[in-house]
N, C-alpha and C positions, 0 to 999 in steps of 0.2 A: 456180174463183173462190169460195173459202170464206171468207166474212166479209171480202172484200177491199174496200179504200177507194180510191176515186178522188177525188182533191182537185183543184181547179181553180184554177189560179193566176190565170187570166183574170179570174175574178170579183174577186179581191182587187186585181189590176192595175188594172181599170177602176174599181171602185167607190171605191178609196182615191186615185185620181188620180196614183198613182206609176207611170208608165209606163216606167221605166226598163229593163224587161224582165220577162218572167214566168218563174217557176222551178218546175218540178215537182221535188219532192224526195223521194228514198226515205226511209222512215221509220227505216230503219236506217243508211244510207250517207250521206244528205244530198247526193245527186248532183243537178246542175242540168243541163238539157238543153242541148246545145250550141247550139240556136237562140237561146238567150237571151243568148249572148255576142256580140251584134252591135250595139254601141252606135252604129254609124254609120247604122243603118236608121231611117228616119222612124218615129215612134212609131205612126202609123196602120197602117204596113205590119207592124210587129211584132204589132199587134192581129190583123190578117188571118191572119198565119202562126200565132200561137198559138191563134187560134180554130179553126182546122183541126186543129192538134195535139191539141187538147183535146176537140173535139166528136167526131172519129172514134172514140176509145176509148169515149167515152160512148154513142154510137150502137151500137157493137159489143156493149156491155153490154146494151142494150135488145133487140137482136136475139137474143142468147143466151136472155134471158127469153122473147121471143116464140116461138123455137123450141120451148122447154119447153111453153109454152101450147098450141102447135099439136097436141102429142101427149098432153097431160094434162088440159087444160081440160074442163070438163063442160058449161059453159053456151056456147051458140053465140055469144052477143055477145062473149065473152072471145075465143073462137077468131078471130071477125071482126076484132077491133081488133088482135090479135096478127098477123094477115095483113097488115093496113095498116101496122102498125109495121115489120115485116120489109121489105115492099116499099118504102115510102118512105124508110126509113132506109139500106137497102142502095144505093138510087139516089143519096142524098145523099153517102154515103161515096165512091161511085165519082166524082161530081162534084168532091168536095173533093181527092181524090187526084190528078185530072187537072189541076186548078188548080195544086196545089201543085208538081207537076212542071213545069208551064209557067212558072211564076212564080219558082220558087226553084231550079230545075235539078236536083232531087233528089227521092227518094222521101220520103214522110212518115215520120219516125222511128218504127221499130217499138217500142213500149213495152207490155209485158204489164201486166195488172192488178196483178201483184205489184210492178212497178217503180214504180208511181204511188202513192206513199204520202202520208200526212198531211203537211201543210206547217206548220200552225200553230204547232207546238211547236219549230221548228227555227230560228228567227230569231236565236237566241242561241248557236248551235253554230258555233264557228270564227270566224275573223276575215277569211274571203276574200270573194270576189265574190258568191258565193252568199248568204253570210250577211247581207251589206249589203243585197242585193236583197230578202231575206225581210223585213227591217226596214223598207224602202221600201214594202212592200206593206200597210203599216198594222198589222203585227204582228197579223194575224187579222182586222181589219175588213173586213167585207163578204165574208170567205172562207166558204165553204160546203163541207162534205164530203158525199159521197154513199156510202151502203153499200147494195151490193145482195148479198143472201145467197141464192145459188142453192141451197145446201144446205136452207136453211130452205124455200125454195120447193118444192124436190122433195119434202120430208117433211111439208109442210102437210096437216092433216087436210082443209081446204078449199081446194084449189089455187087456185081461182078468186078467192076473197077475198084470199089472200096475194099473188097476182099483181097484184091492183089495189092493194093496201096498199103495195108497193114501187114499183110503177110510177107512181104519182101523184107522189111526191117526186122520182123520177127526171126525169119530164118537167118538173116545176117547176123543176129545176136547168137543164135545156136551154133552157127559156123565158127564165130569168134571163140566161143567158150570151148567148142570142141578143139579148135586149133591149139589153144593154150594147154588143154588138158592132154592132148596126144603126145606132147613132148615132156609132160612132167608127171603123168599118172604112174603109179607103181604096178598096177594090175594090168596084164596084157589085155584082159577082156575090155577094160575101160578104154585103152589105146586103140584097139580094134573098133570099138563102137564109135569112138570119136571120129575115126578116119571114114567110117560108114556114113556118119552124120554130115561130115564136110563134103564128101562126094555127092550124096543124094540132094542135100539141100542147096548146094551151089548149082547143080543142074536145074533144080526147080526154080531158083532165083533167075537163072538165065531164061528159062521159058517164061516166067511171069513178066520179066523185063521186056521180052519181045512182044507179048500180048500188049503191054502198056503202049508201046510204040505203035502197033498196028492199030489200036483202038482210038489213039489219039490223032490219027491222020485225018 
């Protein structure tokens, strides 16, 4: 995961109000997810489905960072929060995979971090369904991209500071996605999970911001 970008169509999908479908586009190939091609699905059902499809790789990214922290962090508070992140998000991934199988009759699509490229500059490419959907997402309105640089984390002179520097915006993205889904998801399980993510990750953000202030004095 060297300087790999994870772009979340769910954010643009919900914040722009264009819920015709969410598309994850490879930065080179402009490929959309098969799940996006289901116009018969109620919009709230599509929110549930895409929330899972996008939150799982986001969680996996955080777990990869947490695994590094468990072996490389020097400060006990960083190791402790890494343990919590790994435990909580591993459990949430398991829940979301189970729900997806029950609700949609298939496994969650496997997309590597390489496959999940930037979306915002692709709405003008091509004339097909994917292109029109990108336009409907507000041509970048409300869309946020997340970069996690594991190489930079591994090489950082102060691992703990770099971990916190990267994890805060990573958590902030998860909170934003969860806030949007909590008000629009059809399934109570998704709404409950979204509220849990908001509560736990806001608390962790506050903790890490406090550490940043203390370490920079």
